[in-house]
C-alpha positions in Angstrom: -63.1 27.4 -30.0 -59.4 27.8 -28.4 -57.5 26.1 -26.2 -58.9 27.8 -23.0 -62.0 27.1 -24.2 -61.8 23.5 -24.3 -60.3 23.5 -20.6 -63.1 25.9 -18.9 -65.6 23.5 -20.9 -63.8 20.6 -19.6 -63.9 21.9 -16.0 -67.4 23.1 -16.0 -68.7 19.4 -17.1 -66.4 18.0 -14.2 -68.0 20.1 -11.6 -71.2 19.8 -12.8 -70.9 16.0 -13.1 -69.7 16.1 -9.6 -72.2 18.2 -8.1 -75.2 16.5 -10.0 -74.1 13.0 -8.8 -73.5 12.2 -12.1 -69.8 11.4 -11.8 -69.0 7.9 -12.5 -65.1 7.4 -13.1 -62.1 9.3 -14.2 -58.3 8.1 -15.6 -55.7 10.5 -15.5 -52.4 9.8 -17.6 -49.9 11.2 -19.2 -48.1 12.8 -16.2 -46.0 15.4 -16.4 -42.4 15.4 -16.2 -41.0 14.9 -12.7 -44.8 14.5 -11.2 -44.4 11.1 -8.6 -47.3 9.2 -10.1 -48.0 8.0 -13.8 -51.5 7.1 -13.9 -54.6 8.0 -11.4 -57.8 6.4 -11.3 -60.6 7.9 -9.9 -64.0 6.6 -9.0 -67.4 7.3 -7.3 -68.6 4.9 -4.6 -71.1 4.6 -1.7 -69.4 3.6 1.7 -70.9 1.1 3.6 -72.1 4.1 6.2 -74.1 5.4 3.0 -71.7 8.6 2.5 -70.7 9.2 -1.1 -67.0 9.3 -1.9 -64.7 9.6 -4.4 -61.7 7.3 -4.2 -58.3 8.5 -5.8 -55.6 5.5 -6.7 -52.4 6.9 -7.9 -49.7 4.7 -9.5 -46.9 4.6 -10.4 -46.2 1.3 -12.1 -44.9 -0.1 -8.8 -46.6 1.3 -6.3 -50.0 2.5 -5.3 -51.7 4.6 -3.0 -55.1 5.1 -2.7 -57.6 8.1 -1.1 -60.9 8.5 -0.2 -62.2 12.2 -0.6 -65.9 14.1 -0.3 -67.1 15.6 -3.2 -66.1 19.1 -2.7 -62.3 18.2 -1.5 -62.5 15.8 -5.3 -63.2 18.5 -6.8 -60.7 20.9 -5.5 -57.7 18.0 -5.6 -58.9 16.9 -9.4 -58.6 21.0 -10.7 -55.2 20.7 -9.1 -54.0 17.8 -10.8 -55.3 18.6 -14.4 -53.5 19.6 -16.5 -50.6 20.8 -14.3 -50.3 17.2 -13.1 -51.8 14.8 -15.9 -51.9 15.7 -19.5 -54.8 13.2 -20.5 -57.7 12.9 -18.9 -61.0 10.5 -19.9 -64.0 11.3 -17.5 -67.0 9.0 -17.6 -70.6 10.7 -16.7 -73.6 9.3 -16.2 -75.0 10.7 -19.7 -71.4 11.5 -21.6 -68.0 10.9 -22.3 -65.2 13.4 -22.3 -61.8 13.2 -23.1 -59.1 16.1 -22.5 -55.7 16.1 -23.4 -52.9 19.0 -23.8 -50.9 18.2 -27.4 -47.6 18.8 -27.9 -47.6 21.9 -28.8 -49.2 22.8 -25.2 -53.1 23.9 -26.5 -55.9 22.1 -25.0 -57.9 19.1 -27.0 -61.6 18.2 -25.9 -63.7 15.4 -27.5 -67.6 14.9 -25.8 -69.7 11.9 -26.7 -73.1 11.7 -25.2 -73.8 7.9 -23.5 -76.6 5.6 -21.9 -76.3 5.3 -18.2 -75.1 1.9 -17.4 -74.5 2.2 -13.4 -77.4 4.6 -12.3 -76.2 6.6 -8.8 -76.8 5.0 -5.6 -79.7 6.6 -4.0 -80.2 6.5 -0.3 -83.1 4.1 0.1 -81.2 1.4 -2.3 -78.3 1.4 0.0 -79.0 -1.8 1.5 -78.8 -3.9 -1.5 -75.2 -2.4 -3.0 -73.8 -3.8 0.2 -71.1 -7.0 -0.7 -72.3 -8.4 2.8 -76.1 -7.6 2.9 -77.5 -7.0 6.5 -79.9 -9.8 6.5 -77.2 -12.5 6.1 -77.8 -14.9 8.6 -74.3 -14.8 9.8 -74.8 -11.3 10.9 -77.5 -12.0 13.0 -75.9 -15.1 14.6 -73.1 -12.7 15.4 -75.3 -10.0 17.1 -74.6 -7.7 14.8 -77.9 -7.2 13.3 -81.7 -7.9 14.7 -83.6 -11.1 13.2 -85.4 -8.7 10.8 -82.3 -7.6 9.2 -81.5 -4.3 11.1 -78.2 -3.3 12.2 -77.9 -2.7 15.8 -77.2 0.3 17.6 -74.2 -0.6 19.3 -72.9 -2.4 16.2 -72.8 0.1 13.6 -69.1 0.4 13.7 -68.2 -3.7 13.4 -71.0 -3.3 10.3 -69.1 -1.1 8.6 -65.6 -2.7 9.3 -67.1 -5.6 7.6 -68.2 -3.9 4.8 -64.6 -1.8 4.3 -63.0 -5.5 5.0 -65.0 -7.0 2.2 -64.5 -3.9 -0.3 -60.8 -4.4 0.3 -61.0 -8.3 -0.8 -63.3 -7.3 -3.7 -60.9 -4.9 -5.1 -57.8 -7.5 -4.7 -59.0 -10.3 -6.4 -60.6 -10.0 -10.1 -64.2 -12.2 -9.7 -63.0 -14.4 -12.5 -60.3 -15.8 -10.8 -62.6 -17.0 -8.0 -65.4 -17.9 -10.4 -63.4 -19.8 -12.8 -60.9 -21.6 -10.1 -61.6 -25.5 -9.7 -61.0 -24.6 -5.9 -60.1 -21.3 -4.1 -58.7 -21.4 -0.5 -58.6 -18.4 1.7 -56.6 -18.9 5.2 -57.7 -16.5 7.8 -54.8 -16.0 10.3 -55.8 -14.7 14.0 -59.5 -15.5 13.1 -60.6 -14.3 16.5 -64.2 -14.1 17.2 -64.7 -14.6 13.5 -66.5 -11.6 12.2 -64.4 -11.1 9.1 -64.1 -15.1 8.6 -67.5 -15.2 8.2 -67.8 -11.9 6.0 -64.9 -13.6 3.7 -66.4 -16.8 3.6 -69.7 -15.1 2.6 -68.3 -13.0 -0.3 -66.0 -16.0 -1.9 -69.1 -18.2 -1.3 -71.1 -15.6 -3.5 -68.6 -16.0 -6.3 -67.9 -19.7 -6.7 -69.6 -22.8 -4.4 -65.7 -24.0 -4.9 -64.1 -21.4 -2.4 -63.3 -22.4 1.2 -62.2 -20.5 3.9 -60.2 -21.5 7.0 -60.1 -19.6 10.0 -57.0 -20.4 12.3 -57.0 -19.1 15.9 -54.8 -20.0 19.1 -57.9 -19.8 21.4 -59.7 -23.5 21.5 -62.9 -21.6 22.9 -63.1 -19.2 19.8 -62.4 -22.5 17.3 -65.1 -24.0 18.9 -67.8 -21.4 18.8 -66.7 -20.8 15.2 -67.0 -24.1 14.2 -70.4 -25.1 15.7 -71.9 -21.8 14.1 -70.7 -22.8 10.7 -72.5 -26.2 11.1 -75.4 -24.1 12.0 -75.8 -22.4 9.3 -74.4 -25.2 6.9 -71.2 -23.7 5.7 -69.7 -26.8 4.6 -66.9 -24.9 3.0 -65.8 -22.8 6.3 -64.1 -24.3 8.8 -61.9 -23.2 12.4 -58.7 -24.7 13.4 -56.8 -24.1 16.4 -53.3 -23.3 16.2 -50.6 -20.5 15.3 -49.1 -18.9 12.1 -46.3 -21.2 12.4 -48.2 -24.5 13.0 -51.1 -24.0 10.8 -51.1 -25.9 7.5 -51.0 -23.8 4.3 -52.0 -26.4 1.5 -52.6 -24.9 -2.1 -53.6 -21.6 -0.3 -54.8 -18.9 -2.6 -55.3 -16.1 -0.3 -53.6 -15.3 3.3 -55.4 -13.0 5.5 -53.8 -11.6 8.7 -55.5 -8.6 10.4 -54.1 -6.9 13.5 -51.6 -9.8 14.2 -49.5 -8.2 16.7 -45.8 -6.8 15.7 -43.6 -9.7 14.4 -46.7 -12.0 13.8 -47.8 -9.8 10.7 -44.0 -10.7 9.5 -44.9 -14.3 10.1 -48.2 -14.2 8.1 -46.7 -12.7 5.3 -43.4 -15.1 5.0 -45.6 -18.1 5.4 -47.8 -16.6 2.4 -45.0 -15.9 0.6 -43.3 -19.4 1.1 -46.5 -21.4 0.3 -46.9 -19.6 -3.0 -50.1 -17.3 -1.7 -51.2 -15.4 -4.8 -53.1 -12.9 -2.8 -52.2 -11.3 0.9 -54.0 -9.1 3.3 -52.4 -7.8 6.1 -53.3 -4.9 8.9 -50.3 -4.8 11.1 -50.3 -3.2 14.7 -48.4 -2.9 17.4 -44.9 -2.1 15.8 -42.2 -3.0 18.3 -39.1 -4.9 16.5 -37.7 -2.3 14.2 -38.4 0.7 16.9 -36.1 -1.1 19.5 -33.2 -1.0 17.5 -33.1 1.8 15.1 -30.9 4.5 15.1 -31.6 7.6 13.6 -28.7 9.7 11.7 -28.0 13.3 13.1 -30.4 15.4 10.4 -33.4 12.9 12.3 -32.9 13.8 15.5 -35.0 17.2 15.9 -37.7 14.9 14.7 -37.3 11.5 16.5 -36.2 12.9 19.8 -40.0 13.3 20.5 -41.3 9.9 21.6 -44.7 9.9 20.1 -42.9 10.7 16.4 -40.2 8.2 17.0 -43.0 5.4 17.4 -45.2 6.7 14.5 -41.8 6.8 12.1 -40.7 3.3 13.1 -44.1 2.2 12.1 -43.8 3.8 9.1 -40.4 2.2 8.1 -41.5 -1.0 9.2 -44.4 -1.2 6.8 -42.2 0.3 4.0 -39.6 -2.3 4.7 -42.4 -5.2 4.9 -43.6 -3.8 1.4 -40.4 -3.6 -0.5 -39.5 -7.1 1.1 -42.8 -8.2 -0.9 -42.0 -6.7 -3.7 -38.5 -8.0 -3.9 -40.1 -11.5 -3.9 -42.2 -10.8 -6.8 -45.2 -9.1 -5.5 -47.3 -6.1 -6.9 -48.4 -4.0 -3.5 -50.6 -1.4 -2.1 -50.7 0.1 1.5 -53.8 2.1 2.5 -55.7 2.9 5.5 -58.3 0.7 6.8 -61.0 0.7 9.5 -59.2 -0.2 12.3 -60.1 -3.4 14.1 -59.8 -1.5 17.5 -61.4 1.7 16.2 -58.3 3.7 16.6 -57.9 6.7 14.5 -56.2 5.2 11.7 -54.5 1.7 10.8 -52.8 0.7 7.5 -53.2 -2.4 5.6 -51.0 -4.2 2.7 -52.3 -6.0 0.1 -50.2 -7.8 -2.6 -50.5 -9.9 -5.6 -48.0 -12.0 -6.8 -46.6 -11.3 -10.4 -43.8 -13.8 -10.0 -41.4 -11.1 -11.1 -38.8 -10.3 -8.1 -37.6 -6.4 -8.0 -34.0 -6.0 -7.5 -34.5 -2.1 -6.9 -36.5 -2.9 -3.9 -33.9 -5.4 -2.6 -31.5 -2.7 -3.0 -34.0 0.1 -1.1 -34.0 -2.3 2.0 -30.1 -2.1 2.2 -30.1 1.5 2.2 -32.6 1.7 4.8 -30.9 -0.7 6.9 -27.6 0.9 6.5 -29.5 4.3 7.2 -30.7 3.4 10.5 -28.3 0.9 11.5 -30.5 -2.2 11.8 -29.1 -5.7 11.6 -32.6 -6.6 10.1 -36.2 -6.2 10.3 -37.2 -9.5 11.0 -39.3 -10.5 7.7 -36.0 -10.4 5.9 -35.1 -13.5 8.1 -38.3 -15.2 7.7 -37.9 -14.6 3.8 -34.5 -15.2 3.3 -33.6 -12.1 2.0 
C-alpha cells in the first residue's frame, strides 16, 4: 500500500465518521514550519439548542483560539489542514482510532485500531439530560425561564441557551478535580444583575462540590434583595448576594471571578481586582469599549481603513481586548479569547478567560509597549490598575 493510499484511506474514514455521526475527537500536531498554530484539538458536541457542531481549539502554546463549525464546514477545514498544516493526527471515532502522520521522508503512514465506543452520540430525544443545567432545575422555574413541568418557555429560549453556553465555558475553564478536591471553592460574579447566570454558576459548582460557594455583587439593591430572597426560598445556603461595586466588594480567598457585560473600563476594574486578589480563574465578557478609542491615534498606513467610523469602532474594540489579553499574560495568566452568546443578543460578543500559571510573560509586556507607541496611547486603563 502506498503513502497516497494511506492518505486516501484516512480521508475516507474521516468523512465517514463525520457523516455517520461517529466522530468523537481529533488531535492535530507537528505543525508545518511557518504555520501559526502548533496544535489543534477538534471535538464533537451538542449545543444547548440541540445542534451538532464541531469545536476547533487552536493553540500556539501561549494563545488559544476557538471556532465552532457545522459538520460540513468542519470536514472542509480538516481536509485543508491535513496534511498541509499538521503532519500528525490522532482521530478517535466511535468504533476505531486512527493515527496518521507524515514521515521525515514525506510519505504518509497510517495505523488503525478497532475500539469500543465509550461515548455514544447524543440523539435528539436525549438532549435534555445532557444539559449541564437541566431544564427542570428549580431556579429556572423561579426565574421564569421554564414552566413548572420543566419546559422552556417559548419566549425564553434565548436566555436558556445563553445559560447553557455560559456554564459550558466554565466547565471547560476549570478542571472538575480542582473544585471537587478543594476544601472550599469561591466564585464572585460582578454585576450579577437579574441573577440568571449567578444561579446557573451556583448550580454548576454545587453539582461538583458542596464546599463551593458563589457571591453575586450588584449595585442595585432591589436586585440584590430579589436574588437573596430566591436563594433563601430554594435553600441555597452557599449562594449569597451583596450590594456593592467592583471596587468595594470584598474578595477574600476567591478562586473564580466573573464579570459579564461590564461596560467599558468596568471590565478592566474586574480584571485588576481579580489579579490582585490572586484569583486562579477569570471570565469576562467586555462591552462598550470607549476608553482606548477616545485617545488612540492611527498611523497613516491605517487611515484608509479607520476613516470609517464603524471600522474604527471595531478596531478599537479589538485593540482594547488584545491589550487586556496581553496584560493578563504579562501577569502570569494563560488566556483564551473567543465568541460568546451575547447578554444583549447582539451579533457577537467576545469573552476572555484566564487561568493563573504564575509565570509572567515578558514578551507580552513588550508587545503592550509596541502597541501603545503604535497608536500613541499613554495608557489603556487596565495597565494603570495592574501597575504595569
